[in-house]
GULO-245457 format. One record per residue (C-alpha): x, y, z. Coordinates in steps of 0.1 Angstrom, whole numbers, padded with zeros to 4 digits, always signed. Example, Ala and Ser with C-alpha at 12.3 -4.5 7.8 and 13.67 -1.06 7.14 Angstrom:
% GULO-245457
+0123-0045+0078
+0137-0011+0071
***
This chain:
% GULO-245457
+0068+0353-0108
+0031+0351-0117
+0014+0383-0112
+0045+0400-0097
+0048+0409-0061
+0013+0422-0058
+0000+0389-0073
-0031+0399-0095
-0055+0370-0090
-0028+0352-0070
-0024+0344-0033
-0029+0380-0021
-0063+0382-0037
-0077+0347-0030
-0061+0337+0003
-0072+0358+0033
-0049+0342+0059
-0018+0345+0036
-0027+0381+0029
-0027+0389+0066
+0005+0370+0072
+0020+0389+0043
+0009+0422+0056
+0021+0414+0091
+0055+0403+0079
+0059+0432+0055
+0051+0457+0083
+0076+0440+0106
+0103+0442+0079
+0096+0478+0073
+0100+0486+0110
+0132+0465+0112
+0146+0485+0082
+0138+0518+0100
+0157+0504+0130
+0187+0494+0108
+0192+0531+0100
+0179+0547+0131
+0198+0527+0157
+0233+0533+0142
+0224+0570+0137
+0213+0573+0173
+0246+0558+0183
+0267+0580+0160
+0248+0613+0163
+0234+0613+0198
+0260+0592+0217
+0291+0598+0194
+0297+0561+0193
+0330+0547+0179
+0331+0525+0148
+0336+0495+0170
+0305+0504+0191
+0284+0507+0159
+0296+0472+0149
+0288+0459+0184
+0253+0473+0181
+0247+0453+0150
+0263+0423+0165
+0239+0425+0195
+0209+0423+0173
+0220+0390+0158
+0237+0374+0188
+0205+0357+0200
+0207+0334+0170
+0239+0320+0186
+0225+0321+0222
+0190+0307+0218
+0186+0297+0181
+0188+0259+0187
+0163+0255+0215
+0139+0279+0198
+0137+0256+0168
+0126+0228+0192
+0100+0249+0209
+0086+0260+0175
+0082+0224+0165
+0065+0216+0198
+0042+0246+0201
+0017+0264+0179
+0036+0289+0157
+0011+0317+0155
+0010+0326+0193
+0048+0326+0192
+0047+0352+0164
+0022+0373+0183
+0043+0373+0214
+0074+0382+0195
+0057+0411+0177
+0043+0424+0211
+0078+0423+0227
+0093+0442+0198
+0066+0468+0200
+0072+0476+0237
+0109+0476+0235
+0112+0500+0205
+0087+0523+0219
+0107+0524+0252
+0138+0539+0236
+0125+0574+0227
+0107+0575+0261
+0139+0566+0278
+0157+0593+0258
+0133+0620+0270
+0139+0608+0306
+0176+0612+0301
+0183+0574+0303
+0197+0570+0267
+0231+0553+0266
+0250+0527+0246
+0242+0501+0273
+0204+0508+0268
+0207+0505+0230
+0227+0473+0232
+0201+0458+0256
+0172+0467+0233
+0191+0454+0203
+0197+0421+0221
+0162+0416+0233
+0145+0426+0200
+0170+0403+0183
+0158+0375+0206
+0122+0383+0196
+0132+0382+0160
+0146+0346+0165
+0112+0334+0177
+0093+0353+0150
+0115+0343+0121
+0117+0306+0131
+0079+0304+0137
+0068+0321+0105
+0091+0301+0083
+0076+0269+0098
+0041+0283+0098
+0038+0291+0061
+0035+0255+0049
+0006+0250+0073
-0015+0276+0055
-0004+0270+0019
-0004+0238-0001
+0030+0228-0017
+0020+0241-0051
+0014+0276-0037
+0046+0277-0015
+0070+0290-0042
+0046+0319-0050
+0042+0326-0012
+0079+0326-0006
+0085+0349-0036
+0058+0373-0024
+0071+0373+0012
+0107+0379+0001
+0098+0405-0025
+0076+0425-0002
+0102+0423+0025
+0127+0438+0001
+0102+0465-0009
+0095+0472+0028
+0133+0474+0034
+0136+0500+0006
+0108+0521+0021
+0120+0516+0057
+0156+0525+0050
+0147+0556+0030
+0121+0566+0057
+0146+0559+0085
+0171+0583+0071
+0144+0609+0063
+0128+0606+0097
+0162+0609+0114
+0169+0641+0095
+0135+0657+0101
+0125+0645+0135
+0157+0631+0150
+0171+0595+0150
+0156+0586+0184
+0120+0596+0173
+0124+0573+0143
+0120+0544+0167
+0084+0555+0173
+0076+0547+0137
+0093+0513+0141
+0071+0505+0172
+0040+0514+0152
+0049+0489+0124
+0050+0461+0150
+0015+0472+0162
+0003+0467+0126
+0021+0433+0124
+0004+0423+0157
-0030+0432+0145
-0026+0414+0112
-0014+0382+0128
-0043+0384+0153
-0067+0384+0124
-0056+0351+0109
-0084+0325+0111
-0064+0294+0106
-0058+0275+0138
-0030+0249+0141
-0038+0216+0157
-0024+0208+0191
+0012+0195+0190
+0013+0157+0187
+0028+0135+0213
+0059+0132+0192
+0064+0169+0194
+0057+0175+0231
+0085+0157+0249
+0095+0174+0282
+0126+0178+0302
+0162+0188+0294
+0169+0154+0279
+0141+0156+0254
+0152+0191+0245
+0188+0180+0239
+0176+0151+0218
+0155+0173+0196
+0184+0198+0192
+0206+0169+0182
+0180+0158+0156
+0182+0192+0140
+0220+0191+0139
+0220+0156+0125
+0195+0166+0098
+0219+0192+0085
+0252+0174+0091
+0239+0142+0074
+0223+0158+0043
+0246+0171+0015
+0221+0197+0004
+0214+0212+0038
+0250+0211+0047
+0262+0230+0015
+0235+0256+0018
+0242+0261+0055
+0279+0264+0052
+0275+0289+0024
+0250+0309+0044
+0274+0311+0074
+0303+0323+0052
+0282+0347+0032
+0266+0363+0062
+0299+0368+0079
+0311+0388+0049
+0278+0406+0043
+0274+0418+0079
+0311+0427+0080
+0306+0455+0056
+0269+0463+0063
+0275+0468+0100
+0298+0498+0093
+0283+0511+0060
+0264+0539+0078
+0296+0550+0095
+0315+0547+0062
+0290+0568+0042
+0288+0595+0068
+0324+0598+0080
+0345+0587+0050
+0323+0596+0020
+0308+0627+0038
+0271+0622+0031
+0241+0635+0051
+0219+0611+0071
+0190+0615+0047
+0212+0608+0017
+0226+0577+0034
+0191+0563+0040
+0182+0570+0003
+0213+0553-0010
+0208+0522+0012
+0172+0521+0001
+0183+0522-0035
+0206+0492-0030
+0178+0473-0014
+0157+0478-0045
+0178+0449-0058
+0160+0426-0034
+0126+0434-0051
+0142+0427-0085
+0157+0395-0072
+0123+0383-0058
+0106+0392-0091
+0129+0372-0113
+0138+0343-0090
+0110+0319-0100
+0112+0328-0137
+0149+0322-0139
+0147+0290-0118
+0119+0277-0141
+0140+0284-0172
+0174+0272-0162
+0168+0251-0131
+0168+0259-0094
+0204+0247-0087
+0218+0267-0117
+0197+0297-0107
+0211+0295-0072
+0247+0297-0086
+0239+0325-0110
+0223+0347-0082
+0247+0339-0054
+0280+0336-0072
+0275+0358-0104
+0259+0388-0088
+0279+0388-0056
+0310+0398-0075
+0296+0433-0078
+0303+0437-0041
+0338+0447-0051
+0325+0480-0063
+0313+0492-0029
+0346+0503-0013
+0353+0525-0044
+0324+0548-0033
+0332+0586-0032
+0311+0617-0032
+0293+0629-0063
+0290+0604-0092
+0311+0580-0072
+0281+0570-0052
+0270+0549-0082
+0297+0524-0072
+0279+0518-0039
+0244+0517-0055
+0254+0493-0083
+0273+0470-0060
+0247+0470-0033
+0218+0466-0058
+0234+0435-0074
+0243+0419-0040
+0207+0425-0027
+0192+0410-0059
+0214+0379-0056
+0207+0373-0019
+0170+0377-0021
+0166+0356-0052
+0188+0329-0037
+0167+0330-0005
+0134+0326-0025
+0148+0294-0041
+0162+0281-0008
+0130+0287+0012
+0109+0268-0013
+0134+0240-0015
+0136+0236+0023
+0098+0236+0028
+0093+0209+0002
+0124+0188+0009
+0123+0188+0047
+0098+0167+0067
+0072+0191+0082
+0077+0179+0117
+0114+0189+0115
+0110+0222+0097
+0112+0243+0128
+0144+0226+0139
+0159+0228+0104
+0151+0265+0103
+0166+0272+0137
+0197+0250+0133
+0205+0264+0099
+0200+0299+0113
+0221+0291+0143
+0250+0282+0120
+0244+0308+0093
+0230+0337+0113
+0254+0329+0141
+0282+0343+0120
+0264+0377+0116
+0274+0391+0150
+0309+0378+0144
+0309+0396+0111
+0297+0428+0127
+0324+0426+0153
+0350+0418+0127
+0339+0447+0106
+0340+0471+0135
+0375+0458+0146
+0389+0460+0111
+0374+0495+0107
+0392+0505+0139
+0426+0490+0129
+0427+0495+0091
+0402+0523+0086
+0366+0520+0075
+0372+0520+0037
+0398+0493+0040
+0375+0472+0062
+0347+0476+0037
+0370+0464+0010
+0382+0433+0029
+0347+0422+0039
+0331+0429+0005
+0357+0407-0011
+0345+0379+0011
+0310+0379-0004
+0319+0363-0038
+0345+0341-0021
+0318+0326+0001
+0298+0317-0029
+0326+0293-0040
+0312+0269-0014
+0282+0264-0036
+0303+0261-0067
+0323+0233-0053
+0293+0215-0038
+0268+0191-0054
+0246+0221-0063
+0270+0226-0093
+0264+0191-0106
+0226+0192-0111
+0200+0213-0129
+0175+0214-0101
+0175+0210-0063
+0157+0179-0051
+0121+0179-0037
+0122+0148-0015
+0147+0131+0007
+0160+0095+0001
+0188+0074-0012
+0184+0087-0047
+0196+0121-0034
+0231+0108-0028
+0253+0131-0049
+0272+0100-0060
+0240+0087-0076
+0245+0110-0106
+0214+0109-0129
+0191+0097-0101
+0190+0132-0087
+0155+0147-0088
+0147+0181-0102
+0124+0208-0088
+0094+0189-0104
+0103+0155-0090
+0118+0143-0123
+0153+0130-0129
+0176+0160-0129
+0196+0169-0160
+0232+0172-0151
+0253+0201-0163
+0282+0198-0187
+0306+0198-0157
+0288+0170-0139
+0312+0148-0120
+0340+0172-0124
***
C-alpha cells in the first residue's frame, strides 16, 4: 500500500474531501469499537445479563440490515449520500449520549440497551450504505484502491484504539460512562462530514421514481444484480456464511473471556484490541499481495488461509494461554480486512455507479443479515453447551465458510474482473479479465 495507512504524499495529503471523509469514518469506527466493549460490559456488570441476553444485544445492533437493508439501498441510490451520512451520525450521537443520562435517572434496563442498539444499528445501515456508494463520487477509479485501503486500515486502527479504550474506560470510569466517549466520536464524525466541499448533483430522473411499486422494482433490480452475476453471488454467499460464524463467537467473546477465562474488563479490552491489530496489518499488505499474485488469489489466501487460525481461539486459558486468543484473532482480523479491501475496490469498479447503493445494501442484507442470527446462535449455544464449546463450534465455521470461495469461479482466475459483460462468464475461460482489464491468467487448477 503506497505510503502506508497515513499515505505520505498520497490521498490524505492531497485530497481535502477524502481526508475529511477518512477522519469522519475513522472517528465513527472508534466510537463503534468503544460501544462493542462498553455495551456488553454494561449488560454483564450493571444488569447481570445472561449469555443469551449478551448475544441478543449484539443481534439487535445488526438486525436492521435484515429489516431495512434493501429499501435503504434504493433510497441511497435516489438521494444525495452526504446528507444521509450526516443524519445517521447525528442520530447515533444523540442515542449514545442518552444511555448514561438514562442510567443516572434510574432508567437503565436491558430493554433500553436493546432499543438503543437497534436504533443505532439502523443509523449504521444508512451510514455504511451511503459512504460506500459516496466514495467513488469523490475519487477517480485509479485512486479508489488506495482510498479503500486507507479507510479499512484506519478503521482497523480505530478499532484497536476503541476496544482498548473501551475496556480501560469501563475499568476506570464505569462501562456506562464509556458511552459518553462514543457519543463524542460521532460529534467529530458529524463535523468532519459537514466540512466536505464536494456536492453531489441532484438525483437523475432514473433514480427518483416514486411509490411503492417503484421501490419494489428497484429492490428487485438489486437482487437480480447479485443473483445473476457469478462474482457478486459467490462473494455474497461467502459473506453471509462467514459473518454467521464470526458473529457467533464474537458476540459472546467478552462473556467467555471474563467468566470462563477469568480476565478483568481492562485486560479483555486490551486483548480484543490486540487481535484487531491484525486488521491494520491486513489493510497494509492487501494491495501489495494482490498486485503480486492477483486479486482473486489474494482473496483466497486471506479469507481461506488465515481463517484457519480461528481454531486456536477456544483453546484460550489464563496466563500464556491468552496467546491462543491473540494469535487466532489477529490472523482472522487480518484476513477479513484484507479481503474487504480487495472486495470493495472490485465492487466499486465492476458495478455500474447508478446501482452501487443497491448492490451495497442488497449484499449487506444477505451477508450482514446473518450477523444477528450468528449472535443469537452463539448466545443459544453458549447457554446449552457452555461458552467455550459454543466458541469452538462457531470458530470452526470461519474456515468452513471460506470453502464457498474455493469452490467458486474465484479459484479459477488470477484476478477479479473490472467490467461486466459476456466475457465474464466463468465458462469463457481465458476471456476473464484481470484487475488491470487484461486477460486473466488462469491458475494451475483452472477448470477443475
